[in-house]
Short mmCIF file of the C-alpha atoms (twelve columns), coordinates in Angstrom:
data_MODEL
# 
_entry.id   MODEL 
# 
loop_
_atom_site.group_PDB 
_atom_site.id 
_atom_site.type_symbol 
_atom_site.label_atom_id 
_atom_site.label_alt_id 
_atom_site.label_comp_id 
_atom_site.label_asym_id 
_atom_site.label_seq_id 
_atom_site.Cartn_x 
_atom_site.Cartn_y 
_atom_site.Cartn_z 
_atom_site.pdbx_PDB_model_num 
ATOM 1   C CA . MET A 1   -13.921 0.198   19.482  1 
ATOM 2   C CA . THR A 2   -11.729 -0.364  16.458  1 
ATOM 3   C CA . ARG A 3   -8.819  1.676   15.094  1 
ATOM 4   C CA . THR A 4   -6.831  1.519   11.882  1 
ATOM 5   C CA . ILE A 5   -3.045  1.466   12.121  1 
ATOM 6   C CA . SER A 6   -0.607  1.610   9.205   1 
ATOM 7   C CA . GLY A 7   2.986   0.944   8.527   1 
ATOM 8   C CA . LEU A 8   4.990   2.024   5.483   1 
ATOM 9   C CA . PHE A 9   7.895   -0.311  4.659   1 
ATOM 10  C CA . ASP A 10  10.773  0.132   2.302   1 
ATOM 11  C CA . THR A 11  10.566  -3.448  1.039   1 
ATOM 12  C CA . ARG A 12  7.898   -6.038  0.308   1 
ATOM 13  C CA . ALA A 13  9.777   -8.543  2.472   1 
ATOM 14  C CA . GLN A 14  9.423   -6.296  5.529   1 
ATOM 15  C CA . ALA A 15  5.738   -5.746  4.777   1 
ATOM 16  C CA . THR A 16  4.934   -9.411  4.310   1 
ATOM 17  C CA . THR A 17  6.732   -10.240 7.549   1 
ATOM 18  C CA . ALA A 18  4.441   -7.709  9.287   1 
ATOM 19  C CA . VAL A 19  1.356   -9.232  7.632   1 
ATOM 20  C CA . SER A 20  2.376   -12.700 8.819   1 
ATOM 21  C CA . GLU A 21  2.912   -11.482 12.355  1 
ATOM 22  C CA . LEU A 22  -0.446  -9.684  12.418  1 
ATOM 23  C CA . ARG A 23  -2.164  -12.860 11.312  1 
ATOM 24  C CA . ALA A 24  -0.258  -14.907 13.892  1 
ATOM 25  C CA . GLY A 25  -1.366  -12.394 16.477  1 
ATOM 26  C CA . GLY A 26  -5.005  -13.010 15.748  1 
ATOM 27  C CA . VAL A 27  -5.889  -10.169 13.370  1 
ATOM 28  C CA . PRO A 28  -8.278  -11.625 10.770  1 
ATOM 29  C CA . ASP A 29  -7.312  -11.489 7.088   1 
ATOM 30  C CA . SER A 30  -10.405 -9.423  6.373   1 
ATOM 31  C CA . ASP A 31  -8.958  -6.644  8.630   1 
ATOM 32  C CA . ILE A 32  -5.491  -6.545  7.015   1 
ATOM 33  C CA . SER A 33  -4.448  -4.933  3.787   1 
ATOM 34  C CA . LEU A 34  -1.237  -4.863  1.751   1 
ATOM 35  C CA . VAL A 35  -0.361  -2.655  -1.256  1 
ATOM 36  C CA . ALA A 36  3.143   -2.753  -2.633  1 
ATOM 37  C CA . ASN A 37  4.923   -1.199  -5.567  1 
ATOM 38  C CA . ASN A 38  5.366   -3.624  -8.439  1 
ATOM 39  C CA . ALA A 39  7.535   -1.486  -10.759 1 
ATOM 40  C CA . ASP A 40  10.060  -4.309  -10.946 1 
ATOM 41  C CA . GLY A 41  7.414   -6.579  -12.499 1 
ATOM 42  C CA . GLU A 42  8.020   -9.405  -10.002 1 
ATOM 43  C CA . TYR A 43  4.299   -10.120 -9.932  1 
ATOM 44  C CA . VAL A 44  2.555   -10.683 -13.239 1 
ATOM 45  C CA . ASP A 45  -1.052  -11.148 -14.392 1 
ATOM 46  C CA . SER A 46  -1.686  -14.884 -14.115 1 
ATOM 47  C CA . GLU A 47  -4.247  -14.677 -16.950 1 
ATOM 48  C CA . ALA A 48  -1.817  -12.915 -19.261 1 
ATOM 49  C CA . SER A 49  -4.770  -10.786 -20.322 1 
ATOM 50  C CA . ASP A 50  -5.341  -7.098  -20.942 1 
ATOM 51  C CA . ALA A 51  -6.028  -6.523  -17.265 1 
ATOM 52  C CA . GLY A 52  -2.805  -4.566  -16.854 1 
ATOM 53  C CA . SER A 53  -3.631  -2.113  -19.628 1 
ATOM 54  C CA . ASP A 54  -7.210  -1.862  -18.390 1 
ATOM 55  C CA . ALA A 55  -5.911  -1.052  -14.910 1 
ATOM 56  C CA . ALA A 56  -3.631  1.609   -16.270 1 
ATOM 57  C CA . ALA A 57  -6.727  3.330   -17.593 1 
ATOM 58  C CA . GLY A 58  -8.256  3.130   -14.138 1 
ATOM 59  C CA . ALA A 59  -10.121 -0.162  -14.279 1 
ATOM 60  C CA . GLY A 60  -9.417  -3.807  -13.707 1 
ATOM 61  C CA . LEU A 61  -7.538  -5.967  -11.236 1 
ATOM 62  C CA . GLY A 62  -5.600  -8.836  -12.717 1 
ATOM 63  C CA . ALA A 63  -4.930  -11.862 -10.639 1 
ATOM 64  C CA . ALA A 64  -1.262  -11.888 -9.593  1 
ATOM 65  C CA . VAL A 65  1.168   -14.727 -9.392  1 
ATOM 66  C CA . GLY A 66  4.626   -14.679 -7.897  1 
ATOM 67  C CA . GLY A 67  4.132   -15.598 -4.318  1 
ATOM 68  C CA . LEU A 68  3.799   -13.442 -1.250  1 
ATOM 69  C CA . GLY A 69  3.629   -16.804 0.525   1 
ATOM 70  C CA . GLY A 70  -0.138  -17.104 0.088   1 
ATOM 71  C CA . LEU A 71  -0.670  -14.060 2.252   1 
ATOM 72  C CA . LEU A 72  -4.209  -12.725 2.441   1 
ATOM 73  C CA . THR A 73  -6.913  -13.040 -0.145  1 
ATOM 74  C CA . GLY A 74  -7.700  -11.217 -3.329  1 
ATOM 75  C CA . LEU A 75  -4.076  -10.896 -4.367  1 
ATOM 76  C CA . GLY A 76  -3.954  -8.927  -7.589  1 
ATOM 77  C CA . ILE A 77  -2.120  -6.425  -9.698  1 
ATOM 78  C CA . MET A 78  -3.303  -3.081  -11.014 1 
ATOM 79  C CA . ALA A 79  -1.944  0.269   -12.022 1 
ATOM 80  C CA . ILE A 80  -2.812  3.279   -9.931  1 
ATOM 81  C CA . PRO A 81  -2.578  6.800   -11.419 1 
ATOM 82  C CA . GLY A 82  0.304   8.639   -9.829  1 
ATOM 83  C CA . VAL A 83  1.645   5.458   -8.265  1 
ATOM 84  C CA . GLY A 84  2.150   2.984   -11.080 1 
ATOM 85  C CA . PRO A 85  1.858   -0.809  -10.946 1 
ATOM 86  C CA . VAL A 86  1.088   -2.284  -7.562  1 
ATOM 87  C CA . VAL A 87  0.343   -5.666  -6.097  1 
ATOM 88  C CA . ALA A 88  -2.507  -5.510  -3.572  1 
ATOM 89  C CA . ALA A 89  -4.179  -7.933  -1.215  1 
ATOM 90  C CA . GLY A 90  -6.802  -7.921  1.479   1 
ATOM 91  C CA . TRP A 91  -9.518  -5.309  1.799   1 
ATOM 92  C CA . PHE A 92  -7.538  -2.735  -0.167  1 
ATOM 93  C CA . ALA A 93  -7.593  -4.901  -3.278  1 
ATOM 94  C CA . ALA A 94  -11.358 -5.203  -3.082  1 
ATOM 95  C CA . THR A 95  -11.810 -1.498  -2.437  1 
ATOM 96  C CA . ALA A 96  -9.608  -0.381  -5.258  1 
ATOM 97  C CA . ALA A 97  -11.073 -2.858  -7.714  1 
ATOM 98  C CA . GLY A 98  -14.593 -1.773  -6.781  1 
ATOM 99  C CA . ALA A 99  -13.718 1.843   -7.292  1 
ATOM 100 C CA . ALA A 100 -12.185 1.107   -10.689 1 
ATOM 101 C CA . ALA A 101 -15.055 -1.056  -11.752 1 
ATOM 102 C CA . GLY A 102 -17.442 1.734   -10.835 1 
ATOM 103 C CA . ALA A 103 -15.597 4.033   -13.282 1 
ATOM 104 C CA . VAL A 104 -14.962 6.570   -10.561 1 
ATOM 105 C CA . VAL A 105 -12.686 9.316   -11.873 1 
ATOM 106 C CA . GLY A 106 -9.326  8.617   -10.287 1 
ATOM 107 C CA . GLY A 107 -11.027 5.768   -8.502  1 
ATOM 108 C CA . ALA A 108 -7.985  3.572   -8.353  1 
ATOM 109 C CA . ALA A 109 -5.908  6.416   -6.940  1 
ATOM 110 C CA . GLY A 110 -8.689  7.003   -4.472  1 
ATOM 111 C CA . GLY A 111 -8.280  3.385   -3.501  1 
ATOM 112 C CA . ILE A 112 -5.217  4.260   -1.476  1 
ATOM 113 C CA . ILE A 113 -6.115  7.691   -0.198  1 
ATOM 114 C CA . GLY A 114 -9.862  7.222   -0.127  1 
ATOM 115 C CA . ALA A 115 -9.730  3.800   1.555   1 
ATOM 116 C CA . LEU A 116 -7.333  5.049   4.214   1 
ATOM 117 C CA . THR A 117 -9.274  8.188   5.020   1 
ATOM 118 C CA . GLU A 118 -12.463 6.174   5.159   1 
ATOM 119 C CA . LYS A 119 -10.726 4.017   7.783   1 
ATOM 120 C CA . GLY A 120 -9.919  7.086   9.880   1 
ATOM 121 C CA . ILE A 121 -6.411  8.007   8.684   1 
ATOM 122 C CA . ASN A 122 -5.995  11.736  8.136   1 
ATOM 123 C CA . LEU A 123 -5.560  13.019  4.569   1 
ATOM 124 C CA . THR A 124 -1.924  14.184  5.023   1 
ATOM 125 C CA . ASP A 125 -0.791  10.799  6.269   1 
ATOM 126 C CA . ALA A 126 -2.837  9.018   3.533   1 
ATOM 127 C CA . GLU A 127 -1.099  11.055  0.869   1 
ATOM 128 C CA . LEU A 128 2.305   10.274  2.427   1 
ATOM 129 C CA . TYR A 129 1.504   6.574   2.385   1 
ATOM 130 C CA . ALA A 130 0.438   6.790   -1.269  1 
ATOM 131 C CA . GLU A 131 3.657   8.675   -2.130  1 
ATOM 132 C CA . GLY A 132 5.667   6.073   -0.198  1 
ATOM 133 C CA . VAL A 133 4.210   3.316   -2.304  1 
ATOM 134 C CA . ARG A 134 4.868   5.349   -5.434  1 
ATOM 135 C CA . ARG A 135 8.536   5.579   -4.454  1 
ATOM 136 C CA . GLY A 136 8.868   1.831   -4.098  1 
ATOM 137 C CA . GLY A 137 7.439   1.095   -0.654  1 
ATOM 138 C CA . ALA A 138 4.825   -1.248  0.689   1 
ATOM 139 C CA . LEU A 139 1.940   -0.284  2.967   1 
ATOM 140 C CA . VAL A 140 0.335   -2.569  5.521   1 
ATOM 141 C CA . THR A 141 -2.824  -1.514  7.338   1 
ATOM 142 C CA . ALA A 142 -4.820  -3.286  10.006  1 
ATOM 143 C CA . THR A 143 -8.123  -2.529  11.648  1 
ATOM 144 C CA . VAL A 144 -7.942  -3.778  15.201  1 
ATOM 145 C CA . ASP A 145 -9.970  -3.648  18.351  1 
ATOM 146 C CA . ASP A 146 -8.677  -2.303  21.706  1 
ATOM 147 C CA . GLN A 147 -7.602  -5.753  22.839  1 
ATOM 148 C CA . ASN A 148 -5.239  -6.234  19.865  1 
ATOM 149 C CA . TYR A 149 -4.195  -2.605  19.363  1 
ATOM 150 C CA . GLU A 150 -0.958  -2.502  21.300  1 
ATOM 151 C CA . ALA A 151 0.335   -5.809  19.944  1 
ATOM 152 C CA . ALA A 152 -0.538  -4.795  16.358  1 
ATOM 153 C CA . ARG A 153 1.018   -1.377  16.769  1 
ATOM 154 C CA . SER A 154 4.250   -3.020  17.992  1 
ATOM 155 C CA . ILE A 155 4.326   -5.250  14.933  1 
ATOM 156 C CA . LEU A 156 3.899   -2.334  12.540  1 
ATOM 157 C CA . ASP A 157 6.435   -0.253  14.486  1 
ATOM 158 C CA . SER A 158 9.076   -2.906  13.808  1 
ATOM 159 C CA . GLY A 159 10.923  -2.185  10.574  1 
ATOM 160 C CA . SER A 160 8.564   0.494   9.230   1 
ATOM 161 C CA . VAL A 161 9.643   4.011   8.362   1 
ATOM 162 C CA . ASP A 162 9.087   6.982   10.616  1 
ATOM 163 C CA . LEU A 163 6.338   8.831   8.696   1 
ATOM 164 C CA . ARG A 164 7.281   12.305  9.970   1 
ATOM 165 C CA . SER A 165 10.946  11.840  9.030   1 
ATOM 166 C CA . ARG A 166 9.965   10.513  5.645   1 
ATOM 167 C CA . GLU A 167 7.599   13.486  5.181   1 
ATOM 168 C CA . LYS A 168 10.507  15.860  5.840   1 
ATOM 169 C CA . ILE A 169 12.606  14.119  3.221   1 
ATOM 170 C CA . TYR A 170 9.768   14.401  0.683   1 
ATOM 171 C CA . ARG A 171 9.005   18.038  1.447   1 
ATOM 172 C CA . ASP A 172 12.699  19.036  1.448   1 
ATOM 173 C CA . SER A 173 12.912  17.643  -2.101  1 
ATOM 174 C CA . GLY A 174 9.969   19.825  -3.215  1 
ATOM 175 C CA . TRP A 175 7.083   17.454  -2.685  1 
ATOM 176 C CA . SER A 176 3.882   19.227  -1.616  1 
ATOM 177 C CA . GLY A 177 1.280   16.494  -1.836  1 
ATOM 178 C CA . PHE A 178 0.276   13.358  -3.715  1 
ATOM 179 C CA . ASP A 179 -0.273  13.993  -7.426  1 
ATOM 180 C CA . GLU A 180 -2.081  11.299  -9.391  1 
ATOM 181 C CA . ALA A 181 -0.850  12.929  -12.625 1 
ATOM 182 C CA . ALA A 182 2.788   12.339  -11.612 1 
ATOM 183 C CA . PRO A 183 4.730   9.720   -13.604 1 
ATOM 184 C CA . ALA A 184 5.379   6.372   -11.991 1 
ATOM 185 C CA . TYR A 185 8.905   5.726   -10.683 1 
ATOM 186 C CA . THR A 186 11.047  3.420   -12.708 1 
ATOM 187 C CA . PRO A 187 12.894  0.545   -10.942 1 
ATOM 188 C CA . ASP A 188 16.167  2.551   -11.225 1 
ATOM 189 C CA . GLN A 189 14.568  5.619   -9.681  1 
ATOM 190 C CA . ILE A 190 13.181  3.502   -6.866  1 
ATOM 191 C CA . ARG A 191 16.624  2.059   -6.103  1 
ATOM 192 C CA . ASP A 192 18.082  5.558   -6.022  1 
ATOM 193 C CA . GLU A 193 15.182  6.890   -3.949  1 
ATOM 194 C CA . GLN A 194 14.941  4.394   -1.151  1 
ATOM 195 C CA . ALA A 195 16.317  5.605   2.165   1 
ATOM 196 C CA . PRO A 196 17.548  3.540   5.102   1 
ATOM 197 C CA . THR A 197 14.715  2.025   7.188   1 
ATOM 198 C CA . GLU A 198 13.729  4.277   10.067  1 
ATOM 199 C CA . PRO A 199 12.676  3.107   13.524  1 
ATOM 200 C CA . ALA A 200 9.012   4.005   14.018  1 
ATOM 201 C CA . VAL A 201 5.646   4.473   12.345  1 
ATOM 202 C CA . ALA A 202 2.855   6.953   12.676  1 
ATOM 203 C CA . SER A 203 -0.382  5.267   13.649  1 
ATOM 204 C CA . ASN A 204 -3.974  6.391   13.643  1 
# 
C-alpha cells in the first residue's frame, strides 16, 4: 500500500533539505515532487526563450537553471494561474507540463490541485498547499509505501508549517479557497506575508 504525504515549507532551503533527506532515506526520485514559488526570479529559463510567457498563458515548461543542488529530475519553471511563477521538479513538473501541453483550461493550476487530489490528498488541503505556494512557500510531496511511511512523515514534519494553523491564518484574513484568477504575490508581498515556521504538517 502506498500513501502520499506532503509538507509545506516557508522557504526553498527547508524544502530542498527535506527532498535530500527523503532521497537519502530511500524514496525514489520518481516518487518525490517539489514546487516552489519563484517570484524572486532566482531561477531563470536556461534557453532564454518565450517559455515563460507561454507558461503564463497556461502552456510550456522552460528548463530552469540556478541550482537546487541537482535535486530531482525535470527541473523547470512555469507560471501557474493564481500562483505565479514557480520552479518545479519531479513528478509534479511532468504532470503540470502535460496538463499545459494538452491545453486543459486551467491545466497548469490543476497541476497543483489536480495532481495532489489524484494522489489522494483531499481538496481542502490541496487548495491550502496551492495557496501556500502562491504566498511564497515550497511544497514537497512523496508517495511512499508502508515501510517508509513513518520515516518520510518524520522528515516532512521537520520544519514544515502546521497546515491547520496556516489555514486559520488564511481564513481569518478573508481567504475562502484557492482562486486561479487571483494575482500573483510580488516578492515584497511574500516577504510581508511569510509567518514563522510552525512545528508540524498535515499528512494524507
